[in-house]
Chimera marker file (.cmm) of the C-alpha trace (Angstrom):
<marker_set name="trace">
<marker id="1" x="80.021" y="104.089" z="109.356" r="1" g="1" b="0" radius="0.5"/>
<marker id="2" x="83.645" y="103.204" z="110.036" r="1" g="1" b="0" radius="0.5"/>
<marker id="3" x="82.639" y="99.648" z="110.881" r="1" g="1" b="0" radius="0.5"/>
<marker id="4" x="80.771" y="99.275" z="107.591" r="1" g="1" b="0" radius="0.5"/>
<marker id="5" x="83.733" y="100.680" z="105.652" r="1" g="1" b="0" radius="0.5"/>
<marker id="6" x="86.166" y="98.335" z="107.369" r="1" g="1" b="0" radius="0.5"/>
<marker id="7" x="83.903" y="95.347" z="106.741" r="1" g="1" b="0" radius="0.5"/>
<marker id="8" x="83.614" y="96.337" z="103.087" r="1" g="1" b="0" radius="0.5"/>
<marker id="9" x="87.395" y="96.681" z="102.796" r="1" g="1" b="0" radius="0.5"/>
<marker id="10" x="87.783" y="93.274" z="104.454" r="1" g="1" b="0" radius="0.5"/>
<marker id="11" x="85.502" y="91.645" z="101.904" r="1" g="1" b="0" radius="0.5"/>
<marker id="12" x="87.420" y="93.353" z="99.103" r="1" g="1" b="0" radius="0.5"/>
<marker id="13" x="90.760" y="92.222" z="100.555" r="1" g="1" b="0" radius="0.5"/>
<marker id="14" x="89.511" y="88.640" z="100.804" r="1" g="1" b="0" radius="0.5"/>
<marker id="15" x="88.293" y="88.732" z="97.216" r="1" g="1" b="0" radius="0.5"/>
<marker id="16" x="91.597" y="90.265" z="96.119" r="1" g="1" b="0" radius="0.5"/>
<marker id="17" x="93.573" y="87.418" z="97.713" r="1" g="1" b="0" radius="0.5"/>
<marker id="18" x="91.202" y="84.817" z="96.266" r="1" g="1" b="0" radius="0.5"/>
<marker id="19" x="91.322" y="86.306" z="92.761" r="1" g="1" b="0" radius="0.5"/>
<marker id="20" x="95.100" y="86.659" z="92.912" r="1" g="1" b="0" radius="0.5"/>
<marker id="21" x="95.376" y="82.996" z="93.903" r="1" g="1" b="0" radius="0.5"/>
<marker id="22" x="92.998" y="81.878" z="91.147" r="1" g="1" b="0" radius="0.5"/>
<marker id="23" x="94.904" y="83.899" z="88.541" r="1" g="1" b="0" radius="0.5"/>
<marker id="24" x="98.199" y="82.539" z="89.830" r="1" g="1" b="0" radius="0.5"/>
<marker id="25" x="96.903" y="78.945" z="89.626" r="1" g="1" b="0" radius="0.5"/>
<marker id="26" x="95.452" y="79.579" z="86.170" r="1" g="1" b="0" radius="0.5"/>
<marker id="27" x="91.726" y="79.299" z="86.875" r="1" g="1" b="0" radius="0.5"/>
<marker id="28" x="91.232" y="82.927" z="85.781" r="1" g="1" b="0" radius="0.5"/>
<marker id="29" x="93.169" y="84.258" z="82.775" r="1" g="1" b="0" radius="0.5"/>
<marker id="30" x="96.079" y="86.641" z="83.239" r="1" g="1" b="0" radius="0.5"/>
<marker id="31" x="95.821" y="90.244" z="82.059" r="1" g="1" b="0" radius="0.5"/>
<marker id="32" x="97.492" y="91.393" z="78.868" r="1" g="1" b="0" radius="0.5"/>
<marker id="33" x="101.094" y="92.545" z="79.264" r="1" g="1" b="0" radius="0.5"/>
<marker id="34" x="101.566" y="94.726" z="82.325" r="1" g="1" b="0" radius="0.5"/>
<marker id="35" x="97.843" y="94.940" z="83.057" r="1" g="1" b="0" radius="0.5"/>
<marker id="36" x="97.746" y="91.817" z="85.257" r="1" g="1" b="0" radius="0.5"/>
<marker id="37" x="97.619" y="93.841" z="88.499" r="1" g="1" b="0" radius="0.5"/>
<marker id="38" x="94.837" y="96.041" z="87.181" r="1" g="1" b="0" radius="0.5"/>
<marker id="39" x="92.953" y="92.964" z="85.969" r="1" g="1" b="0" radius="0.5"/>
<marker id="40" x="93.162" y="91.364" z="89.409" r="1" g="1" b="0" radius="0.5"/>
<marker id="41" x="91.988" y="94.575" z="91.145" r="1" g="1" b="0" radius="0.5"/>
<marker id="42" x="89.103" y="95.027" z="88.732" r="1" g="1" b="0" radius="0.5"/>
<marker id="43" x="87.982" y="91.419" z="89.018" r="1" g="1" b="0" radius="0.5"/>
<marker id="44" x="88.199" y="91.534" z="92.840" r="1" g="1" b="0" radius="0.5"/>
<marker id="45" x="86.127" y="94.728" z="92.867" r="1" g="1" b="0" radius="0.5"/>
<marker id="46" x="83.559" y="93.192" z="90.546" r="1" g="1" b="0" radius="0.5"/>
<marker id="47" x="83.227" y="90.107" z="92.749" r="1" g="1" b="0" radius="0.5"/>
<marker id="48" x="83.274" y="91.916" z="96.113" r="1" g="1" b="0" radius="0.5"/>
<marker id="49" x="80.541" y="94.455" z="95.229" r="1" g="1" b="0" radius="0.5"/>
<marker id="50" x="77.580" y="92.032" z="95.125" r="1" g="1" b="0" radius="0.5"/>
<marker id="51" x="78.952" y="90.081" z="98.094" r="1" g="1" b="0" radius="0.5"/>
<marker id="52" x="79.143" y="93.297" z="100.134" r="1" g="1" b="0" radius="0.5"/>
<marker id="53" x="75.682" y="94.343" z="98.980" r="1" g="1" b="0" radius="0.5"/>
<marker id="54" x="74.141" y="91.101" z="100.238" r="1" g="1" b="0" radius="0.5"/>
<marker id="55" x="76.320" y="90.335" z="103.262" r="1" g="1" b="0" radius="0.5"/>
<marker id="56" x="76.397" y="93.852" z="104.725" r="1" g="1" b="0" radius="0.5"/>
<marker id="57" x="72.734" y="94.774" z="104.278" r="1" g="1" b="0" radius="0.5"/>
<marker id="58" x="72.001" y="95.013" z="108.026" r="1" g="1" b="0" radius="0.5"/>
<marker id="59" x="75.157" y="96.996" z="108.755" r="1" g="1" b="0" radius="0.5"/>
<marker id="60" x="74.402" y="99.386" z="105.870" r="1" g="1" b="0" radius="0.5"/>
<marker id="61" x="70.889" y="99.929" z="107.261" r="1" g="1" b="0" radius="0.5"/>
<marker id="62" x="72.319" y="100.679" z="110.713" r="1" g="1" b="0" radius="0.5"/>
<marker id="63" x="74.809" y="103.142" z="109.242" r="1" g="1" b="0" radius="0.5"/>
<marker id="64" x="72.114" y="104.914" z="107.238" r="1" g="1" b="0" radius="0.5"/>
<marker id="65" x="69.931" y="105.217" z="110.363" r="1" g="1" b="0" radius="0.5"/>
<marker id="66" x="72.825" y="106.890" z="112.167" r="1" g="1" b="0" radius="0.5"/>
<marker id="67" x="73.308" y="109.297" z="109.266" r="1" g="1" b="0" radius="0.5"/>
<marker id="68" x="69.596" y="110.162" z="109.248" r="1" g="1" b="0" radius="0.5"/>
<marker id="69" x="69.666" y="110.777" z="113.017" r="1" g="1" b="0" radius="0.5"/>
<marker id="70" x="72.721" y="113.012" z="112.643" r="1" g="1" b="0" radius="0.5"/>
<marker id="71" x="71.063" y="115.009" z="109.838" r="1" g="1" b="0" radius="0.5"/>
<marker id="72" x="67.849" y="115.397" z="111.864" r="1" g="1" b="0" radius="0.5"/>
<marker id="73" x="69.847" y="116.611" z="114.858" r="1" g="1" b="0" radius="0.5"/>
<marker id="74" x="71.682" y="119.143" z="112.678" r="1" g="1" b="0" radius="0.5"/>
<marker id="75" x="68.385" y="120.371" z="111.214" r="1" g="1" b="0" radius="0.5"/>
<marker id="76" x="67.011" y="120.811" z="114.735" r="1" g="1" b="0" radius="0.5"/>
<marker id="77" x="70.092" y="122.803" z="115.738" r="1" g="1" b="0" radius="0.5"/>
<marker id="78" x="69.776" y="125.004" z="112.657" r="1" g="1" b="0" radius="0.5"/>
<marker id="79" x="66.091" y="125.659" z="113.383" r="1" g="1" b="0" radius="0.5"/>
<marker id="80" x="66.933" y="126.543" z="116.987" r="1" g="1" b="0" radius="0.5"/>
<marker id="81" x="69.650" y="128.926" z="115.837" r="1" g="1" b="0" radius="0.5"/>
<marker id="82" x="67.295" y="130.556" z="113.350" r="1" g="1" b="0" radius="0.5"/>
<marker id="83" x="64.754" y="131.035" z="116.131" r="1" g="1" b="0" radius="0.5"/>
<marker id="84" x="67.382" y="132.703" z="118.332" r="1" g="1" b="0" radius="0.5"/>
<marker id="85" x="68.404" y="135.010" z="115.478" r="1" g="1" b="0" radius="0.5"/>
<marker id="86" x="64.764" y="135.952" z="114.856" r="1" g="1" b="0" radius="0.5"/>
<marker id="87" x="64.225" y="136.803" z="118.536" r="1" g="1" b="0" radius="0.5"/>
<marker id="88" x="67.409" y="138.887" z="118.630" r="1" g="1" b="0" radius="0.5"/>
<marker id="89" x="66.475" y="140.661" z="115.383" r="1" g="1" b="0" radius="0.5"/>
<marker id="90" x="62.954" y="141.413" z="116.610" r="1" g="1" b="0" radius="0.5"/>
<marker id="91" x="64.346" y="142.786" z="119.891" r="1" g="1" b="0" radius="0.5"/>
<marker id="92" x="66.837" y="144.988" z="118.054" r="1" g="1" b="0" radius="0.5"/>
<marker id="93" x="64.113" y="146.349" z="115.752" r="1" g="1" b="0" radius="0.5"/>
<marker id="94" x="61.793" y="147.013" z="118.677" r="1" g="1" b="0" radius="0.5"/>
<marker id="95" x="64.583" y="148.837" z="120.497" r="1" g="1" b="0" radius="0.5"/>
<marker id="96" x="65.379" y="150.847" z="117.357" r="1" g="1" b="0" radius="0.5"/>
<marker id="97" x="61.737" y="151.844" z="116.935" r="1" g="1" b="0" radius="0.5"/>
<marker id="98" x="61.444" y="152.807" z="120.617" r="1" g="1" b="0" radius="0.5"/>
<marker id="99" x="64.502" y="155.048" z="120.477" r="1" g="1" b="0" radius="0.5"/>
<marker id="100" x="63.348" y="156.658" z="117.191" r="1" g="1" b="0" radius="0.5"/>
<marker id="101" x="60.024" y="157.695" z="118.764" r="1" g="1" b="0" radius="0.5"/>
<link id1="1" id2="2" r="1" g="1" b="0" radius="0.2"/>
<link id1="2" id2="3" r="1" g="1" b="0" radius="0.2"/>
<link id1="3" id2="4" r="1" g="1" b="0" radius="0.2"/>
<link id1="4" id2="5" r="1" g="1" b="0" radius="0.2"/>
<link id1="5" id2="6" r="1" g="1" b="0" radius="0.2"/>
<link id1="6" id2="7" r="1" g="1" b="0" radius="0.2"/>
<link id1="7" id2="8" r="1" g="1" b="0" radius="0.2"/>
<link id1="8" id2="9" r="1" g="1" b="0" radius="0.2"/>
<link id1="9" id2="10" r="1" g="1" b="0" radius="0.2"/>
<link id1="10" id2="11" r="1" g="1" b="0" radius="0.2"/>
<link id1="11" id2="12" r="1" g="1" b="0" radius="0.2"/>
<link id1="12" id2="13" r="1" g="1" b="0" radius="0.2"/>
<link id1="13" id2="14" r="1" g="1" b="0" radius="0.2"/>
<link id1="14" id2="15" r="1" g="1" b="0" radius="0.2"/>
<link id1="15" id2="16" r="1" g="1" b="0" radius="0.2"/>
<link id1="16" id2="17" r="1" g="1" b="0" radius="0.2"/>
<link id1="17" id2="18" r="1" g="1" b="0" radius="0.2"/>
<link id1="18" id2="19" r="1" g="1" b="0" radius="0.2"/>
<link id1="19" id2="20" r="1" g="1" b="0" radius="0.2"/>
<link id1="20" id2="21" r="1" g="1" b="0" radius="0.2"/>
<link id1="21" id2="22" r="1" g="1" b="0" radius="0.2"/>
<link id1="22" id2="23" r="1" g="1" b="0" radius="0.2"/>
<link id1="23" id2="24" r="1" g="1" b="0" radius="0.2"/>
<link id1="24" id2="25" r="1" g="1" b="0" radius="0.2"/>
<link id1="25" id2="26" r="1" g="1" b="0" radius="0.2"/>
<link id1="26" id2="27" r="1" g="1" b="0" radius="0.2"/>
<link id1="27" id2="28" r="1" g="1" b="0" radius="0.2"/>
<link id1="28" id2="29" r="1" g="1" b="0" radius="0.2"/>
<link id1="29" id2="30" r="1" g="1" b="0" radius="0.2"/>
<link id1="30" id2="31" r="1" g="1" b="0" radius="0.2"/>
<link id1="31" id2="32" r="1" g="1" b="0" radius="0.2"/>
<link id1="32" id2="33" r="1" g="1" b="0" radius="0.2"/>
<link id1="33" id2="34" r="1" g="1" b="0" radius="0.2"/>
<link id1="34" id2="35" r="1" g="1" b="0" radius="0.2"/>
<link id1="35" id2="36" r="1" g="1" b="0" radius="0.2"/>
<link id1="36" id2="37" r="1" g="1" b="0" radius="0.2"/>
<link id1="37" id2="38" r="1" g="1" b="0" radius="0.2"/>
<link id1="38" id2="39" r="1" g="1" b="0" radius="0.2"/>
<link id1="39" id2="40" r="1" g="1" b="0" radius="0.2"/>
<link id1="40" id2="41" r="1" g="1" b="0" radius="0.2"/>
<link id1="41" id2="42" r="1" g="1" b="0" radius="0.2"/>
<link id1="42" id2="43" r="1" g="1" b="0" radius="0.2"/>
<link id1="43" id2="44" r="1" g="1" b="0" radius="0.2"/>
<link id1="44" id2="45" r="1" g="1" b="0" radius="0.2"/>
<link id1="45" id2="46" r="1" g="1" b="0" radius="0.2"/>
<link id1="46" id2="47" r="1" g="1" b="0" radius="0.2"/>
<link id1="47" id2="48" r="1" g="1" b="0" radius="0.2"/>
<link id1="48" id2="49" r="1" g="1" b="0" radius="0.2"/>
<link id1="49" id2="50" r="1" g="1" b="0" radius="0.2"/>
<link id1="50" id2="51" r="1" g="1" b="0" radius="0.2"/>
<link id1="51" id2="52" r="1" g="1" b="0" radius="0.2"/>
<link id1="52" id2="53" r="1" g="1" b="0" radius="0.2"/>
<link id1="53" id2="54" r="1" g="1" b="0" radius="0.2"/>
<link id1="54" id2="55" r="1" g="1" b="0" radius="0.2"/>
<link id1="55" id2="56" r="1" g="1" b="0" radius="0.2"/>
<link id1="56" id2="57" r="1" g="1" b="0" radius="0.2"/>
<link id1="57" id2="58" r="1" g="1" b="0" radius="0.2"/>
<link id1="58" id2="59" r="1" g="1" b="0" radius="0.2"/>
<link id1="59" id2="60" r="1" g="1" b="0" radius="0.2"/>
<link id1="60" id2="61" r="1" g="1" b="0" radius="0.2"/>
<link id1="61" id2="62" r="1" g="1" b="0" radius="0.2"/>
<link id1="62" id2="63" r="1" g="1" b="0" radius="0.2"/>
<link id1="63" id2="64" r="1" g="1" b="0" radius="0.2"/>
<link id1="64" id2="65" r="1" g="1" b="0" radius="0.2"/>
<link id1="65" id2="66" r="1" g="1" b="0" radius="0.2"/>
<link id1="66" id2="67" r="1" g="1" b="0" radius="0.2"/>
<link id1="67" id2="68" r="1" g="1" b="0" radius="0.2"/>
<link id1="68" id2="69" r="1" g="1" b="0" radius="0.2"/>
<link id1="69" id2="70" r="1" g="1" b="0" radius="0.2"/>
<link id1="70" id2="71" r="1" g="1" b="0" radius="0.2"/>
<link id1="71" id2="72" r="1" g="1" b="0" radius="0.2"/>
<link id1="72" id2="73" r="1" g="1" b="0" radius="0.2"/>
<link id1="73" id2="74" r="1" g="1" b="0" radius="0.2"/>
<link id1="74" id2="75" r="1" g="1" b="0" radius="0.2"/>
<link id1="75" id2="76" r="1" g="1" b="0" radius="0.2"/>
<link id1="76" id2="77" r="1" g="1" b="0" radius="0.2"/>
<link id1="77" id2="78" r="1" g="1" b="0" radius="0.2"/>
<link id1="78" id2="79" r="1" g="1" b="0" radius="0.2"/>
<link id1="79" id2="80" r="1" g="1" b="0" radius="0.2"/>
<link id1="80" id2="81" r="1" g="1" b="0" radius="0.2"/>
<link id1="81" id2="82" r="1" g="1" b="0" radius="0.2"/>
<link id1="82" id2="83" r="1" g="1" b="0" radius="0.2"/>
<link id1="83" id2="84" r="1" g="1" b="0" radius="0.2"/>
<link id1="84" id2="85" r="1" g="1" b="0" radius="0.2"/>
<link id1="85" id2="86" r="1" g="1" b="0" radius="0.2"/>
<link id1="86" id2="87" r="1" g="1" b="0" radius="0.2"/>
<link id1="87" id2="88" r="1" g="1" b="0" radius="0.2"/>
<link id1="88" id2="89" r="1" g="1" b="0" radius="0.2"/>
<link id1="89" id2="90" r="1" g="1" b="0" radius="0.2"/>
<link id1="90" id2="91" r="1" g="1" b="0" radius="0.2"/>
<link id1="91" id2="92" r="1" g="1" b="0" radius="0.2"/>
<link id1="92" id2="93" r="1" g="1" b="0" radius="0.2"/>
<link id1="93" id2="94" r="1" g="1" b="0" radius="0.2"/>
<link id1="94" id2="95" r="1" g="1" b="0" radius="0.2"/>
<link id1="95" id2="96" r="1" g="1" b="0" radius="0.2"/>
<link id1="96" id2="97" r="1" g="1" b="0" radius="0.2"/>
<link id1="97" id2="98" r="1" g="1" b="0" radius="0.2"/>
<link id1="98" id2="99" r="1" g="1" b="0" radius="0.2"/>
<link id1="99" id2="100" r="1" g="1" b="0" radius="0.2"/>
<link id1="100" id2="101" r="1" g="1" b="0" radius="0.2"/>
</marker_set>
């Protein structure tokens, strides 16, 4: 997951530098007043999103598989813990019934 995030940030950083250069050269228009920085960030985000979606497809699939495996492992641990609690509860009830008789 960290690898995917870093790759995504790298694509965004590359787009940010490219957009900043294109705005500086005059290919893209400058923002209004003090909004030039926000304009560059927004444009870089808009450009980097589809690039990341296409270029990082395999890495995103790998990351999602790891998340699914982690969730399945946690579910298994929870089920095992529930089973242990049930056994302990049944034993305590049986002991309580035996001592009441």
